PDB file of N, CA, C and O in Angstrom:
ATOM      1  N   UNK A   1     -28.287 -29.207  57.339  1.00  0.00           N
ATOM      2  CA  UNK A   1     -27.067 -29.724  57.942  1.00  0.00           C
ATOM      3  C   UNK A   1     -26.604 -30.945  57.157  1.00  0.00           C
ATOM      4  O   UNK A   1     -27.407 -31.819  56.830  1.00  0.00           O
ATOM      5  N   UNK A   2     -25.320 -31.004  56.859  1.00  0.00           N
ATOM      6  CA  UNK A   2     -24.742 -32.098  56.078  1.00  0.00           C
ATOM      7  C   UNK A   2     -24.731 -33.394  56.885  1.00  0.00           C
ATOM      8  O   UNK A   2     -24.741 -33.374  58.116  1.00  0.00           O
ATOM      9  N   UNK A   3     -24.709 -34.505  56.183  1.00  0.00           N
ATOM     10  CA  UNK A   3     -24.545 -35.815  56.799  1.00  0.00           C
ATOM     11  C   UNK A   3     -23.054 -36.073  56.968  1.00  0.00           C
ATOM     12  O   UNK A   3     -22.286 -35.923  56.018  1.00  0.00           O
ATOM     13  N   UNK A   4     -22.641 -36.460  58.170  1.00  0.00           N
ATOM     14  CA  UNK A   4     -21.236 -36.733  58.437  1.00  0.00           C
ATOM     15  C   UNK A   4     -20.995 -38.232  58.522  1.00  0.00           C
ATOM     16  O   UNK A   4     -21.778 -38.967  59.124  1.00  0.00           O
ATOM     17  N   UNK A   5     -19.895 -38.677  57.910  1.00  0.00           N
ATOM     18  CA  UNK A   5     -19.474 -40.081  57.979  1.00  0.00           C
ATOM     19  C   UNK A   5     -18.031 -40.104  58.439  1.00  0.00           C
ATOM     20  O   UNK A   5     -17.147 -39.644  57.716  1.00  0.00           O
ATOM     21  N   UNK A   6     -17.770 -40.638  59.642  1.00  0.00           N
ATOM     22  CA  UNK A   6     -18.725 -41.138  60.635  1.00  0.00           C
ATOM     23  C   UNK A   6     -19.478 -39.979  61.312  1.00  0.00           C
ATOM     24  O   UNK A   6     -19.148 -38.808  61.127  1.00  0.00           O
ATOM     25  N   UNK A   7     -20.492 -40.347  62.096  1.00  0.00           N
ATOM     26  CA  UNK A   7     -21.322 -39.341  62.780  1.00  0.00           C
ATOM     27  C   UNK A   7     -20.514 -38.445  63.711  1.00  0.00           C
ATOM     28  O   UNK A   7     -20.672 -37.224  63.694  1.00  0.00           O
ATOM     29  N   UNK A   8     -19.659 -39.043  64.514  1.00  0.00           N
ATOM     30  CA  UNK A   8     -18.839 -38.308  65.487  1.00  0.00           C
ATOM     31  C   UNK A   8     -17.372 -38.706  65.318  1.00  0.00           C
ATOM     32  O   UNK A   8     -16.861 -39.512  66.096  1.00  0.00           O
ATOM     33  N   UNK A   9     -16.694 -38.155  64.319  1.00  0.00           N
ATOM     34  CA  UNK A   9     -15.301 -38.539  64.077  1.00  0.00           C
ATOM     35  C   UNK A   9     -14.352 -38.020  65.151  1.00  0.00           C
ATOM     36  O   UNK A   9     -14.649 -37.048  65.846  1.00  0.00           O
ATOM     37  N   UNK A  10     -13.219 -38.680  65.272  1.00  0.00           N
ATOM     38  CA  UNK A  10     -12.162 -38.177  66.155  1.00  0.00           C
ATOM     39  C   UNK A  10     -11.137 -37.471  65.266  1.00  0.00           C
ATOM     40  O   UNK A  10     -10.919 -37.853  64.116  1.00  0.00           O
ATOM     41  N   UNK A  11     -10.522 -36.444  65.825  1.00  0.00           N
ATOM     42  CA  UNK A  11      -9.582 -35.634  65.056  1.00  0.00           C
ATOM     43  C   UNK A  11      -8.262 -35.511  65.781  1.00  0.00           C
ATOM     44  O   UNK A  11      -8.201 -35.638  67.004  1.00  0.00           O
ATOM     45  N   UNK A  12      -7.195 -35.260  65.021  1.00  0.00           N
ATOM     46  CA  UNK A  12      -5.857 -35.069  65.580  1.00  0.00           C
ATOM     47  C   UNK A  12      -5.725 -33.709  66.255  1.00  0.00           C
ATOM     48  O   UNK A  12      -5.000 -33.565  67.239  1.00  0.00           O
ATOM     49  N   UNK A  13      -6.434 -32.710  65.720  1.00  0.00           N
ATOM     50  CA  UNK A  13      -6.290 -31.354  66.245  1.00  0.00           C
ATOM     51  C   UNK A  13      -7.653 -30.710  66.478  1.00  0.00           C
ATOM     52  O   UNK A  13      -8.657 -31.116  65.894  1.00  0.00           O
ATOM     53  N   UNK A  14      -7.667 -29.709  67.333  1.00  0.00           N
ATOM     54  CA  UNK A  14      -8.891 -28.950  67.603  1.00  0.00           C
ATOM     55  C   UNK A  14      -9.333 -28.180  66.357  1.00  0.00           C
ATOM     56  O   UNK A  14     -10.530 -27.996  66.135  1.00  0.00           O
ATOM     57  N   UNK A  15      -8.386 -27.735  65.556  1.00  0.00           N
ATOM     58  CA  UNK A  15      -8.743 -26.979  64.350  1.00  0.00           C
ATOM     59  C   UNK A  15      -9.480 -27.857  63.335  1.00  0.00           C
ATOM     60  O   UNK A  15     -10.396 -27.380  62.665  1.00  0.00           O
ATOM     61  N   UNK A  16      -9.100 -29.124  63.213  1.00  0.00           N
ATOM     62  CA  UNK A  16      -9.831 -30.040  62.331  1.00  0.00           C
ATOM     63  C   UNK A  16     -11.278 -30.189  62.799  1.00  0.00           C
ATOM     64  O   UNK A  16     -12.202 -30.132  61.988  1.00  0.00           O
ATOM     65  N   UNK A  17     -11.473 -30.378  64.092  1.00  0.00           N
ATOM     66  CA  UNK A  17     -12.822 -30.511  64.648  1.00  0.00           C
ATOM     67  C   UNK A  17     -13.637 -29.231  64.408  1.00  0.00           C
ATOM     68  O   UNK A  17     -14.818 -29.298  64.067  1.00  0.00           O
ATOM     69  N   UNK A  18     -13.013 -28.090  64.584  1.00  0.00           N
ATOM     70  CA  UNK A  18     -13.708 -26.816  64.404  1.00  0.00           C
ATOM     71  C   UNK A  18     -14.171 -26.634  62.954  1.00  0.00           C
ATOM     72  O   UNK A  18     -15.305 -26.219  62.712  1.00  0.00           O
ATOM     73  N   UNK A  19     -13.304 -26.939  62.002  1.00  0.00           N
ATOM     74  CA  UNK A  19     -13.683 -26.826  60.594  1.00  0.00           C
ATOM     75  C   UNK A  19     -14.809 -27.805  60.280  1.00  0.00           C
ATOM     76  O   UNK A  19     -15.764 -27.442  59.594  1.00  0.00           O
ATOM     77  N   UNK A  20     -14.715 -29.041  60.770  1.00  0.00           N
ATOM     78  CA  UNK A  20     -15.762 -30.051  60.580  1.00  0.00           C
ATOM     79  C   UNK A  20     -17.106 -29.553  61.128  1.00  0.00           C
ATOM     80  O   UNK A  20     -18.133 -29.674  60.461  1.00  0.00           O
ATOM     81  N   UNK A  21     -17.094 -28.995  62.338  1.00  0.00           N
ATOM     82  CA  UNK A  21     -18.331 -28.497  62.942  1.00  0.00           C
ATOM     83  C   UNK A  21     -18.956 -27.383  62.099  1.00  0.00           C
ATOM     84  O   UNK A  21     -20.167 -27.376  61.878  1.00  0.00           O
ATOM     85  N   UNK A  22     -18.140 -26.453  61.634  1.00  0.00           N
ATOM     86  CA  UNK A  22     -18.652 -25.362  60.798  1.00  0.00           C
ATOM     87  C   UNK A  22     -19.256 -25.903  59.501  1.00  0.00           C
ATOM     88  O   UNK A  22     -20.338 -25.480  59.092  1.00  0.00           O
ATOM     89  N   UNK A  23     -18.552 -26.840  58.858  1.00  0.00           N
ATOM     90  CA  UNK A  23     -19.053 -27.394  57.608  1.00  0.00           C
ATOM     91  C   UNK A  23     -20.349 -28.175  57.826  1.00  0.00           C
ATOM     92  O   UNK A  23     -21.281 -28.059  57.030  1.00  0.00           O
ATOM     93  N   UNK A  24     -20.415 -28.958  58.884  1.00  0.00           N
ATOM     94  CA  UNK A  24     -21.649 -29.714  59.172  1.00  0.00           C
ATOM     95  C   UNK A  24     -22.845 -28.782  59.278  1.00  0.00           C
ATOM     96  O   UNK A  24     -23.914 -29.081  58.746  1.00  0.00           O
ATOM     97  N   UNK A  25     -22.678 -27.673  59.949  1.00  0.00           N
ATOM     98  CA  UNK A  25     -23.784 -26.732  60.163  1.00  0.00           C
ATOM     99  C   UNK A  25     -24.136 -25.941  58.906  1.00  0.00           C
ATOM    100  O   UNK A  25     -25.307 -25.637  58.676  1.00  0.00           O
ATOM    101  N   UNK A  26     -23.140 -25.607  58.095  1.00  0.00           N
ATOM    102  CA  UNK A  26     -23.363 -24.673  56.998  1.00  0.00           C
ATOM    103  C   UNK A  26     -23.694 -25.325  55.654  1.00  0.00           C
ATOM    104  O   UNK A  26     -24.286 -24.683  54.786  1.00  0.00           O
ATOM    105  N   UNK A  27     -23.320 -26.588  55.475  1.00  0.00           N
ATOM    106  CA  UNK A  27     -23.593 -27.240  54.200  1.00  0.00           C
ATOM    107  C   UNK A  27     -25.060 -27.648  54.105  1.00  0.00           C
ATOM    108  O   UNK A  27     -25.731 -27.840  55.119  1.00  0.00           O
ATOM    109  N   UNK A  28     -25.544 -27.779  52.873  1.00  0.00           N
ATOM    110  CA  UNK A  28     -26.926 -28.198  52.638  1.00  0.00           C
ATOM    111  C   UNK A  28     -27.164 -29.632  53.102  1.00  0.00           C
ATOM    112  O   UNK A  28     -26.222 -30.405  53.279  1.00  0.00           O
ATOM    113  N   UNK A  29     -28.423 -29.970  53.295  1.00  0.00           N
ATOM    114  CA  UNK A  29     -28.817 -31.297  53.772  1.00  0.00           C
ATOM    115  C   UNK A  29     -28.392 -32.430  52.844  1.00  0.00           C
ATOM    116  O   UNK A  29     -28.170 -33.548  53.307  1.00  0.00           O
ATOM    117  N   UNK A  30     -28.276 -32.166  51.553  1.00  0.00           N
ATOM    118  CA  UNK A  30     -27.922 -33.229  50.613  1.00  0.00           C
ATOM    119  C   UNK A  30     -26.415 -33.454  50.499  1.00  0.00           C
ATOM    120  O   UNK A  30     -25.983 -34.346  49.769  1.00  0.00           O
ATOM    121  N   UNK A  31     -25.620 -32.669  51.199  1.00  0.00           N
ATOM    122  CA  UNK A  31     -24.163 -32.825  51.174  1.00  0.00           C
ATOM    123  C   UNK A  31     -23.726 -33.910  52.155  1.00  0.00           C
ATOM    124  O   UNK A  31     -24.385 -34.153  53.166  1.00  0.00           O
ATOM    125  N   UNK A  32     -22.601 -34.561  51.837  1.00  0.00           N
ATOM    126  CA  UNK A  32     -22.015 -35.577  52.713  1.00  0.00           C
ATOM    127  C   UNK A  32     -20.595 -35.141  53.041  1.00  0.00           C
ATOM    128  O   UNK A  32     -19.831 -34.746  52.161  1.00  0.00           O
ATOM    129  N   UNK A  33     -20.258 -35.220  54.314  1.00  0.00           N
ATOM    130  CA  UNK A  33     -18.947 -34.813  54.806  1.00  0.00           C
ATOM    131  C   UNK A  33     -18.220 -36.041  55.341  1.00  0.00           C
ATOM    132  O   UNK A  33     -18.623 -36.618  56.351  1.00  0.00           O
ATOM    133  N   UNK A  34     -17.144 -36.438  54.659  1.00  0.00           N
ATOM    134  CA  UNK A  34     -16.334 -37.577  55.080  1.00  0.00           C
ATOM    135  C   UNK A  34     -15.151 -37.058  55.884  1.00  0.00           C
ATOM    136  O   UNK A  34     -14.434 -36.165  55.434  1.00  0.00           O
ATOM    137  N   UNK A  35     -14.949 -37.607  57.057  1.00  0.00           N
ATOM    138  CA  UNK A  35     -13.848 -37.170  57.925  1.00  0.00           C
ATOM    139  C   UNK A  35     -12.753 -38.233  57.969  1.00  0.00           C
ATOM    140  O   UNK A  35     -13.030 -39.427  58.076  1.00  0.00           O
ATOM    141  N   UNK A  36     -11.500 -37.772  57.886  1.00  0.00           N
ATOM    142  CA  UNK A  36     -10.332 -38.646  58.021  1.00  0.00           C
ATOM    143  C   UNK A  36     -10.355 -39.799  57.035  1.00  0.00           C
ATOM    144  O   UNK A  36     -10.192 -40.957  57.419  1.00  0.00           O
ATOM    145  N   UNK A  37     -10.555 -39.484  55.774  1.00  0.00           N
ATOM    146  CA  UNK A  37     -10.655 -40.519  54.741  1.00  0.00           C
ATOM    147  C   UNK A  37      -9.254 -40.969  54.334  1.00  0.00           C
ATOM    148  O   UNK A  37      -8.451 -40.173  53.847  1.00  0.00           O
ATOM    149  N   UNK A  38      -8.969 -42.271  54.544  1.00  0.00           N
ATOM    150  CA  UNK A  38      -7.648 -42.822  54.255  1.00  0.00           C
ATOM    151  C   UNK A  38      -7.574 -43.368  52.838  1.00  0.00           C
ATOM    152  O   UNK A  38      -8.487 -44.044  52.363  1.00  0.00           O
ATOM    153  N   UNK A  39      -6.463 -43.058  52.176  1.00  0.00           N
ATOM    154  CA  UNK A  39      -6.158 -43.582  50.857  1.00  0.00           C
ATOM    155  C   UNK A  39      -4.790 -44.243  50.951  1.00  0.00           C
ATOM    156  O   UNK A  39      -3.827 -43.621  51.398  1.00  0.00           O
ATOM    157  N   UNK A  40      -4.704 -45.486  50.537  1.00  0.00           N
ATOM    158  CA  UNK A  40      -3.447 -46.213  50.667  1.00  0.00           C
ATOM    159  C   UNK A  40      -3.058 -46.862  49.347  1.00  0.00           C
ATOM    160  O   UNK A  40      -3.910 -47.261  48.553  1.00  0.00           O
ATOM    161  N   UNK A  41      -1.763 -46.958  49.136  1.00  0.00           N
ATOM    162  CA  UNK A  41      -1.235 -47.776  48.059  1.00  0.00           C
ATOM    163  C   UNK A  41      -0.055 -48.559  48.626  1.00  0.00           C
ATOM    164  O   UNK A  41       0.212 -48.481  49.825  1.00  0.00           O
ATOM    165  N   UNK A  42       0.641 -49.295  47.802  1.00  0.00           N
ATOM    166  CA  UNK A  42       1.713 -50.146  48.326  1.00  0.00           C
ATOM    167  C   UNK A  42       2.914 -49.367  48.840  1.00  0.00           C
ATOM    168  O   UNK A  42       3.785 -49.940  49.494  1.00  0.00           O
ATOM    169  N   UNK A  43       2.975 -48.061  48.552  1.00  0.00           N
ATOM    170  CA  UNK A  43       4.114 -47.250  48.959  1.00  0.00           C
ATOM    171  C   UNK A  43       3.856 -46.381  50.188  1.00  0.00           C
ATOM    172  O   UNK A  43       4.767 -46.127  50.976  1.00  0.00           O
ATOM    173  N   UNK A  44       2.609 -45.926  50.348  1.00  0.00           N
ATOM    174  CA  UNK A  44       2.374 -44.936  51.387  1.00  0.00           C
ATOM    175  C   UNK A  44       0.891 -44.828  51.730  1.00  0.00           C
ATOM    176  O   UNK A  44       0.030 -45.146  50.911  1.00  0.00           O
ATOM    177  N   UNK A  45       0.604 -44.376  52.949  1.00  0.00           N
ATOM    178  CA  UNK A  45      -0.754 -44.044  53.361  1.00  0.00           C
ATOM    179  C   UNK A  45      -0.939 -42.542  53.277  1.00  0.00           C
ATOM    180  O   UNK A  45      -0.030 -41.774  53.592  1.00  0.00           O
ATOM    181  N   UNK A  46      -2.123 -42.129  52.849  1.00  0.00           N
ATOM    182  CA  UNK A  46      -2.475 -40.715  52.780  1.00  0.00           C
ATOM    183  C   UNK A  46      -3.792 -40.540  53.514  1.00  0.00           C
ATOM    184  O   UNK A  46      -4.580 -41.480  53.617  1.00  0.00           O
ATOM    185  N   UNK A  47      -4.033 -39.350  54.020  1.00  0.00           N
ATOM    186  CA  UNK A  47      -5.300 -39.078  54.680  1.00  0.00           C
ATOM    187  C   UNK A  47      -5.813 -37.702  54.270  1.00  0.00           C
ATOM    188  O   UNK A  47      -5.096 -36.704  54.344  1.00  0.00           O
ATOM    189  N   UNK A  48      -7.066 -37.675  53.839  1.00  0.00           N
ATOM    190  CA  UNK A  48      -7.742 -36.407  53.566  1.00  0.00           C
ATOM    191  C   UNK A  48      -8.487 -36.033  54.839  1.00  0.00           C
ATOM    192  O   UNK A  48      -9.318 -36.805  55.317  1.00  0.00           O
ATOM    193  N   UNK A  49      -8.201 -34.860  55.394  1.00  0.00           N
ATOM    194  CA  UNK A  49      -8.862 -34.454  56.637  1.00  0.00           C
ATOM    195  C   UNK A  49     -10.377 -34.450  56.467  1.00  0.00           C
ATOM    196  O   UNK A  49     -11.099 -35.043  57.268  1.00  0.00           O
ATOM    197  N   UNK A  50     -10.851 -33.783  55.427  1.00  0.00           N
ATOM    198  CA  UNK A  50     -12.291 -33.711  55.155  1.00  0.00           C
ATOM    199  C   UNK A  50     -12.522 -33.793  53.653  1.00  0.00           C
ATOM    200  O   UNK A  50     -11.802 -33.178  52.867  1.00  0.00           O
ATOM    201  N   UNK A  51     -13.530 -34.557  53.268  1.00  0.00           N
ATOM    202  CA  UNK A  51     -13.956 -34.640  51.874  1.00  0.00           C
ATOM    203  C   UNK A  51     -15.430 -34.271  51.848  1.00  0.00           C
ATOM    204  O   UNK A  51     -16.237 -34.874  52.554  1.00  0.00           O
ATOM    205  N   UNK A  52     -15.782 -33.287  51.041  1.00  0.00           N
ATOM    206  CA  UNK A  52     -17.163 -32.814  50.954  1.00  0.00           C
ATOM    207  C   UNK A  52     -17.735 -33.248  49.614  1.00  0.00           C
ATOM    208  O   UNK A  52     -17.211 -32.889  48.560  1.00  0.00           O
ATOM    209  N   UNK A  53     -18.822 -34.029  49.660  1.00  0.00           N
ATOM    210  CA  UNK A  53     -19.525 -34.463  48.457  1.00  0.00           C
ATOM    211  C   UNK A  53     -20.743 -33.568  48.299  1.00  0.00           C
ATOM    212  O   UNK A  53     -21.638 -33.565  49.144  1.00  0.00           O
ATOM    213  N   UNK A  54     -20.772 -32.808  47.206  1.00  0.00           N
ATOM    214  CA  UNK A  54     -21.831 -31.821  46.995  1.00  0.00           C
ATOM    215  C   UNK A  54     -22.564 -32.151  45.695  1.00  0.00           C
ATOM    216  O   UNK A  54     -22.088 -31.800  44.616  1.00  0.00           O
ATOM    217  N   UNK A  55     -23.726 -32.828  45.784  1.00  0.00           N
ATOM    218  CA  UNK A  55     -24.468 -33.208  44.580  1.00  0.00           C
ATOM    219  C   UNK A  55     -24.730 -32.006  43.681  1.00  0.00           C
ATOM    220  O   UNK A  55     -25.156 -30.947  44.142  1.00  0.00           O
ATOM    221  N   UNK A  56     -24.471 -32.189  42.401  1.00  0.00           N
ATOM    222  CA  UNK A  56     -24.689 -31.129  41.434  1.00  0.00           C
ATOM    223  C   UNK A  56     -23.565 -30.122  41.349  1.00  0.00           C
ATOM    224  O   UNK A  56     -23.545 -29.291  40.441  1.00  0.00           O
ATOM    225  N   UNK A  57     -22.616 -30.185  42.292  1.00  0.00           N
ATOM    226  CA  UNK A  57     -21.515 -29.221  42.301  1.00  0.00           C
ATOM    227  C   UNK A  57     -20.154 -29.885  42.174  1.00  0.00           C
ATOM    228  O   UNK A  57     -19.313 -29.428  41.401  1.00  0.00           O
ATOM    229  N   UNK A  58     -19.926 -30.960  42.926  1.00  0.00           N
ATOM    230  CA  UNK A  58     -18.652 -31.640  42.852  1.00  0.00           C
ATOM    231  C   UNK A  58     -18.159 -32.120  44.200  1.00  0.00           C
ATOM    232  O   UNK A  58     -18.926 -32.295  45.147  1.00  0.00           O
ATOM    233  N   UNK A  59     -16.859 -32.325  44.258  1.00  0.00           N
ATOM    234  CA  UNK A  59     -16.186 -32.839  45.456  1.00  0.00           C
ATOM    235  C   UNK A  59     -15.090 -31.864  45.851  1.00  0.00           C
ATOM    236  O   UNK A  59     -14.352 -31.360  45.005  1.00  0.00           O
ATOM    237  N   UNK A  60     -14.995 -31.605  47.159  1.00  0.00           N
ATOM    238  CA  UNK A  60     -13.955 -30.719  47.677  1.00  0.00           C
ATOM    239  C   UNK A  60     -13.168 -31.492  48.728  1.00  0.00           C
ATOM    240  O   UNK A  60     -13.757 -32.104  49.619  1.00  0.00           O
ATOM    241  N   UNK A  61     -11.844 -31.467  48.630  1.00  0.00           N
ATOM    242  CA  UNK A  61     -10.983 -32.071  49.648  1.00  0.00           C
ATOM    243  C   UNK A  61     -10.371 -30.936  50.450  1.00  0.00           C
ATOM    244  O   UNK A  61      -9.768 -30.019  49.893  1.00  0.00           O
ATOM    245  N   UNK A  62     -10.535 -31.009  51.780  1.00  0.00           N
ATOM    246  CA  UNK A  62     -10.057 -29.954  52.666  1.00  0.00           C
ATOM    247  C   UNK A  62      -8.930 -30.495  53.539  1.00  0.00           C
ATOM    248  O   UNK A  62      -9.114 -31.461  54.280  1.00  0.00           O
ATOM    249  N   UNK A  63      -7.781 -29.872  53.445  1.00  0.00           N
ATOM    250  CA  UNK A  63      -6.643 -30.179  54.312  1.00  0.00           C
ATOM    251  C   UNK A  63      -6.558 -29.066  55.344  1.00  0.00           C
ATOM    252  O   UNK A  63      -6.367 -27.902  54.994  1.00  0.00           O
ATOM    253  N   UNK A  64      -6.700 -29.422  56.611  1.00  0.00           N
ATOM    254  CA  UNK A  64      -6.698 -28.415  57.674  1.00  0.00           C
ATOM    255  C   UNK A  64      -5.292 -28.306  58.229  1.00  0.00           C
ATOM    256  O   UNK A  64      -5.047 -27.516  59.140  1.00  0.00           O
TER     257      UNK A  64
END
């Protein structure tokens, strides 16, 4: 089971929570799942619904 940051995130929609739950259960133990990761610059705020860090494989950004 992947490590989630934060442990129990809040989501805007039920579908985001459902995808997060599936990924938490199905990813390997060494994977890290970031929920609702905010990226900001002086012009706009952006949010990645889920970011999956997979050692040895790469990074996946999931927009639900």
